[in-house]
N, C-alpha and C positions, 0 to 999 in steps of 0.2 A: 504494500500500500504506500502510495506517495504521501509525503508530508503535507501536500496541498489538498488532499482529499479529506472531506469532512463527512462524518457519519452521525446518524441519530444515536444518542446515548442509550435509548431504550430498545429500539428494534434493530439497529445496526444497518439500516438502509442508508444509502448515500444521499446526502442533502447538499444544497448549494452553500457556498461560503458567503457570509455577509460580513460587512465591515462595521464596526462600532468604534467609538473613540472615547478616550479618557484623557484627562489633563494631568500632565507630569511636568513639574518645574515650570509651570506657566505656559506650556505648549500642548496643543492637542495632538495626541498620538493615536494612529489607527491600530485597532486590534481586530484581527480576523478570527472568526469563529463559525460554528455551524449555524445554518439557517433553520427555519421551521421545518418540521417533518411533514411530508405530504402523503405518507402512507395511511390510508383510511383505517387500517387494522391496528395501528399503533396507539398506545395510550397518550402519546404526546402529539397526536394529529392536530395540525393547526388549521385545517379546513382548506378549501380551494384558494388559490392566490387571489387577492383582491385586485381590482383594476389598477390601483396604484403600483402594485408589485410587478405587473406584467409590462414588458417593454411596449412602446407604441408601435403600431403597424407601420411598415415602411410607406412613405408618401410617394405617390407617383407624380412626376413633373406634369404640369399642365400641358394639354395637347398643343397649345400655341407656343410652348417654350422651344420646340425644335425647329419651328418655321421662322424664316426671316423674309421680310417683304422688301 
């Protein structure tokens, strides 16, 4: 297992990494840790991802963006 891989402490399923921060000597320091568990059979199940957690869909350029007059 790679040191970058995060797993749920209850069920052992792979979870995404999330960054949190804490202040040390007046500077905010990032701390990487396991994200919420998405396994519905796990006791630590966090539910489906909220719309804020999902990345926005890729935007298509307007049809007129490729044309030049």
